[in-house]
DRENLO-661142 format. One record per residue (C-alpha): residue number from 1; x, y, z. Coordinates in nm, 2 decimals, always signed. Layout:
! residues N
{zanu NUM,{X,Y,Z}}
...
This chain:
! residues 210
{zanu 1,{+9.68,+9.40,+3.38}}
{zanu 2,{+9.51,+9.71,+3.54}}
{zanu 3,{+9.31,+9.66,+3.87}}
{zanu 4,{+8.94,+9.71,+3.82}}
{zanu 5,{+8.78,+10.00,+3.98}}
{zanu 6,{+8.60,+9.93,+4.31}}
{zanu 7,{+8.23,+9.89,+4.29}}
{zanu 8,{+8.02,+10.22,+4.34}}
{zanu 9,{+7.90,+10.11,+4.68}}
{zanu 10,{+8.26,+10.04,+4.80}}
{zanu 11,{+8.38,+10.38,+4.65}}
{zanu 12,{+8.09,+10.56,+4.83}}
{zanu 13,{+8.18,+10.40,+5.17}}
{zanu 14,{+8.55,+10.48,+5.12}}
{zanu 15,{+8.50,+10.84,+5.01}}
{zanu 16,{+8.23,+10.91,+5.27}}
{zanu 17,{+8.31,+11.24,+5.45}}
{zanu 18,{+8.34,+11.25,+5.83}}
{zanu 19,{+8.13,+11.45,+6.06}}
{zanu 20,{+8.12,+11.83,+6.01}}
{zanu 21,{+8.26,+12.05,+6.29}}
{zanu 22,{+8.25,+12.42,+6.32}}
{zanu 23,{+8.41,+12.69,+6.54}}
{zanu 24,{+8.25,+13.01,+6.64}}
{zanu 25,{+8.38,+13.29,+6.85}}
{zanu 26,{+8.20,+13.61,+6.97}}
{zanu 27,{+8.42,+13.92,+7.02}}
{zanu 28,{+8.32,+14.15,+7.28}}
{zanu 29,{+8.46,+14.51,+7.31}}
{zanu 30,{+8.27,+14.66,+7.60}}
{zanu 31,{+8.24,+14.59,+7.97}}
{zanu 32,{+7.87,+14.64,+7.95}}
{zanu 33,{+7.82,+14.36,+7.69}}
{zanu 34,{+8.07,+14.14,+7.87}}
{zanu 35,{+7.87,+14.15,+8.19}}
{zanu 36,{+7.58,+14.01,+7.99}}
{zanu 37,{+7.78,+13.71,+7.87}}
{zanu 38,{+7.78,+13.55,+8.22}}
{zanu 39,{+7.48,+13.73,+8.39}}
{zanu 40,{+7.46,+13.73,+8.76}}
{zanu 41,{+7.35,+13.49,+9.03}}
{zanu 42,{+7.09,+13.61,+9.29}}
{zanu 43,{+7.21,+13.69,+9.63}}
{zanu 44,{+7.27,+13.99,+9.88}}
{zanu 45,{+6.92,+14.13,+9.79}}
{zanu 46,{+6.99,+14.12,+9.42}}
{zanu 47,{+6.80,+13.93,+9.17}}
{zanu 48,{+6.96,+13.70,+8.92}}
{zanu 49,{+7.04,+13.82,+8.56}}
{zanu 50,{+7.02,+13.56,+8.28}}
{zanu 51,{+7.33,+13.60,+8.06}}
{zanu 52,{+7.41,+13.46,+7.72}}
{zanu 53,{+7.56,+13.14,+7.84}}
{zanu 54,{+7.27,+13.06,+8.08}}
{zanu 55,{+7.03,+13.15,+7.80}}
{zanu 56,{+7.20,+12.89,+7.58}}
{zanu 57,{+7.18,+12.63,+7.86}}
{zanu 58,{+6.81,+12.70,+7.92}}
{zanu 59,{+6.75,+12.65,+7.55}}
{zanu 60,{+6.91,+12.30,+7.54}}
{zanu 61,{+6.62,+12.10,+7.69}}
{zanu 62,{+6.37,+12.31,+7.50}}
{zanu 63,{+6.53,+12.24,+7.17}}
{zanu 64,{+6.55,+11.87,+7.24}}
{zanu 65,{+6.19,+11.85,+7.36}}
{zanu 66,{+6.07,+12.03,+7.06}}
{zanu 67,{+6.24,+11.77,+6.85}}
{zanu 68,{+6.06,+11.50,+7.05}}
{zanu 69,{+5.71,+11.66,+6.96}}
{zanu 70,{+5.66,+11.85,+7.29}}
{zanu 71,{+5.41,+12.13,+7.19}}
{zanu 72,{+5.50,+12.34,+7.49}}
{zanu 73,{+5.86,+12.34,+7.38}}
{zanu 74,{+5.75,+12.45,+7.03}}
{zanu 75,{+5.55,+12.73,+7.19}}
{zanu 76,{+5.85,+12.84,+7.40}}
{zanu 77,{+6.07,+12.86,+7.09}}
{zanu 78,{+5.81,+13.06,+6.90}}
{zanu 79,{+5.80,+13.32,+7.19}}
{zanu 80,{+6.18,+13.32,+7.21}}
{zanu 81,{+6.22,+13.38,+6.84}}
{zanu 82,{+5.97,+13.67,+6.85}}
{zanu 83,{+6.16,+13.82,+7.14}}
{zanu 84,{+6.49,+13.78,+6.97}}
{zanu 85,{+6.37,+13.95,+6.65}}
{zanu 86,{+6.20,+14.23,+6.84}}
{zanu 87,{+6.52,+14.30,+7.05}}
{zanu 88,{+6.74,+14.31,+6.74}}
{zanu 89,{+6.51,+14.55,+6.57}}
{zanu 90,{+6.50,+14.77,+6.89}}
{zanu 91,{+6.88,+14.78,+6.92}}
{zanu 92,{+6.92,+14.87,+6.56}}
{zanu 93,{+6.68,+15.16,+6.59}}
{zanu 94,{+6.88,+15.29,+6.89}}
{zanu 95,{+7.21,+15.23,+6.70}}
{zanu 96,{+7.07,+15.43,+6.40}}
{zanu 97,{+6.97,+15.72,+6.63}}
{zanu 98,{+7.32,+15.73,+6.78}}
{zanu 99,{+7.48,+15.71,+6.43}}
{zanu 100,{+7.27,+16.02,+6.34}}
{zanu 101,{+7.41,+16.20,+6.65}}
{zanu 102,{+7.77,+16.11,+6.56}}
{zanu 103,{+7.71,+16.25,+6.21}}
{zanu 104,{+7.59,+16.58,+6.36}}
{zanu 105,{+7.94,+16.73,+6.34}}
{zanu 106,{+8.01,+16.72,+5.97}}
{zanu 107,{+8.35,+16.88,+5.99}}
{zanu 108,{+8.48,+16.60,+6.23}}
{zanu 109,{+8.50,+16.24,+6.12}}
{zanu 110,{+8.44,+16.03,+6.43}}
{zanu 111,{+8.52,+15.66,+6.43}}
{zanu 112,{+8.38,+15.43,+6.68}}
{zanu 113,{+8.60,+15.35,+6.99}}
{zanu 114,{+8.75,+15.00,+6.97}}
{zanu 115,{+8.90,+14.79,+7.25}}
{zanu 116,{+9.27,+14.73,+7.23}}
{zanu 117,{+9.22,+14.38,+7.38}}
{zanu 118,{+8.86,+14.26,+7.30}}
{zanu 119,{+8.73,+13.95,+7.49}}
{zanu 120,{+8.66,+13.64,+7.30}}
{zanu 121,{+8.39,+13.39,+7.39}}
{zanu 122,{+8.37,+13.04,+7.25}}
{zanu 123,{+8.02,+12.97,+7.13}}
{zanu 124,{+7.97,+12.60,+7.17}}
{zanu 125,{+7.60,+12.60,+7.11}}
{zanu 126,{+7.37,+12.32,+7.00}}
{zanu 127,{+7.09,+12.52,+6.84}}
{zanu 128,{+7.04,+12.83,+6.62}}
{zanu 129,{+6.84,+13.02,+6.89}}
{zanu 130,{+7.14,+13.03,+7.11}}
{zanu 131,{+7.35,+13.17,+6.83}}
{zanu 132,{+7.07,+13.43,+6.77}}
{zanu 133,{+7.12,+13.53,+7.13}}
{zanu 134,{+7.49,+13.58,+7.06}}
{zanu 135,{+7.39,+13.81,+6.77}}
{zanu 136,{+7.17,+14.01,+7.00}}
{zanu 137,{+7.47,+14.07,+7.24}}
{zanu 138,{+7.70,+14.17,+6.95}}
{zanu 139,{+7.43,+14.43,+6.85}}
{zanu 140,{+7.43,+14.56,+7.21}}
{zanu 141,{+7.81,+14.57,+7.21}}
{zanu 142,{+7.81,+14.79,+6.90}}
{zanu 143,{+7.54,+15.01,+7.04}}
{zanu 144,{+7.75,+15.06,+7.36}}
{zanu 145,{+8.06,+15.15,+7.15}}
{zanu 146,{+7.86,+15.40,+6.96}}
{zanu 147,{+7.71,+15.56,+7.28}}
{zanu 148,{+8.04,+15.59,+7.45}}
{zanu 149,{+8.21,+15.73,+7.15}}
{zanu 150,{+7.93,+16.00,+7.12}}
{zanu 151,{+7.97,+16.08,+7.49}}
{zanu 152,{+8.34,+16.10,+7.47}}
{zanu 153,{+8.34,+16.35,+7.18}}
{zanu 154,{+8.07,+16.56,+7.34}}
{zanu 155,{+7.78,+16.48,+7.11}}
{zanu 156,{+7.58,+16.31,+7.39}}
{zanu 157,{+7.56,+16.41,+7.76}}
{zanu 158,{+7.62,+16.16,+8.03}}
{zanu 159,{+7.25,+16.13,+8.14}}
{zanu 160,{+7.13,+16.07,+7.77}}
{zanu 161,{+7.41,+15.81,+7.72}}
{zanu 162,{+7.32,+15.63,+8.05}}
{zanu 163,{+6.95,+15.61,+7.95}}
{zanu 164,{+7.03,+15.45,+7.61}}
{zanu 165,{+7.27,+15.20,+7.77}}
{zanu 166,{+7.03,+15.11,+8.04}}
{zanu 167,{+6.74,+15.06,+7.80}}
{zanu 168,{+6.95,+14.85,+7.56}}
{zanu 169,{+7.08,+14.63,+7.84}}
{zanu 170,{+6.74,+14.59,+8.00}}
{zanu 171,{+6.60,+14.48,+7.66}}
{zanu 172,{+6.87,+14.22,+7.63}}
{zanu 173,{+6.83,+14.09,+7.97}}
{zanu 174,{+6.45,+14.06,+7.92}}
{zanu 175,{+6.52,+13.87,+7.61}}
{zanu 176,{+6.75,+13.61,+7.77}}
{zanu 177,{+6.51,+13.58,+8.06}}
{zanu 178,{+6.22,+13.47,+7.82}}
{zanu 179,{+6.38,+13.13,+7.80}}
{zanu 180,{+6.28,+13.07,+8.17}}
{zanu 181,{+5.96,+12.90,+8.28}}
{zanu 182,{+5.97,+12.59,+8.06}}
{zanu 183,{+5.95,+12.25,+8.24}}
{zanu 184,{+6.06,+11.94,+8.06}}
{zanu 185,{+5.78,+11.68,+8.13}}
{zanu 186,{+5.84,+11.44,+7.84}}
{zanu 187,{+5.51,+11.55,+7.70}}
{zanu 188,{+5.39,+11.49,+7.34}}
{zanu 189,{+5.10,+11.61,+7.13}}
{zanu 190,{+4.93,+11.27,+7.19}}
{zanu 191,{+4.93,+11.34,+7.57}}
{zanu 192,{+4.73,+11.66,+7.49}}
{zanu 193,{+4.49,+11.48,+7.26}}
{zanu 194,{+4.43,+11.20,+7.50}}
{zanu 195,{+4.41,+11.42,+7.81}}
{zanu 196,{+4.67,+11.23,+8.01}}
{zanu 197,{+4.78,+11.31,+8.36}}
{zanu 198,{+5.11,+11.45,+8.21}}
{zanu 199,{+4.91,+11.69,+8.00}}
{zanu 200,{+4.72,+11.81,+8.30}}
{zanu 201,{+5.05,+11.86,+8.48}}
{zanu 202,{+5.19,+12.06,+8.20}}
{zanu 203,{+4.89,+12.29,+8.19}}
{zanu 204,{+4.93,+12.34,+8.57}}
{zanu 205,{+5.30,+12.43,+8.53}}
{zanu 206,{+5.30,+12.63,+8.21}}
{zanu 207,{+4.95,+12.74,+8.14}}
{zanu 208,{+4.73,+12.67,+7.83}}
{zanu 209,{+4.87,+12.65,+7.50}}
{zanu 210,{+4.74,+12.90,+7.23}}
């Protein structure tokens, strides 16, 4: 006698898939981009630089607070998203300009320089904005490769190359720094509607919401 099939509910419990896990790695080929992975702590008269990993750390409480209905966290994410998009567009414009310079010697086929031993950074991030920050750094890494290649083959002079590298790096640093300034106060929209002391403290710390 054949064994009867398990009930649909029993089958669904038995066949239920486990939790999803993913693995992401960022490959970095230039020292200029690698420095922006970790940033720099302040000291010896130098200001701090927010790198990719600290940017991701700053995002964690903002992302959690946004899920808990904190309107200030929502506003911070809006600003961060705008900054990320603007930076990627700016870096792409710079990269396109350098690509045009590299094509200025039609008789020579120039390939972008590549690292013989690129660095790899594990991206254990908890939200999409941190991954977008990694894409920004990847864009800058590609720009640096293009600029250094153009300088190496004599299609860009040293000063011009340094200006592009400095401008691109400054743009990335500014983007990562925009995650600063948020304060987690366990605020909700109801606090703002009711005019609670917590809402007043948020306004004092972070300004008025638009």
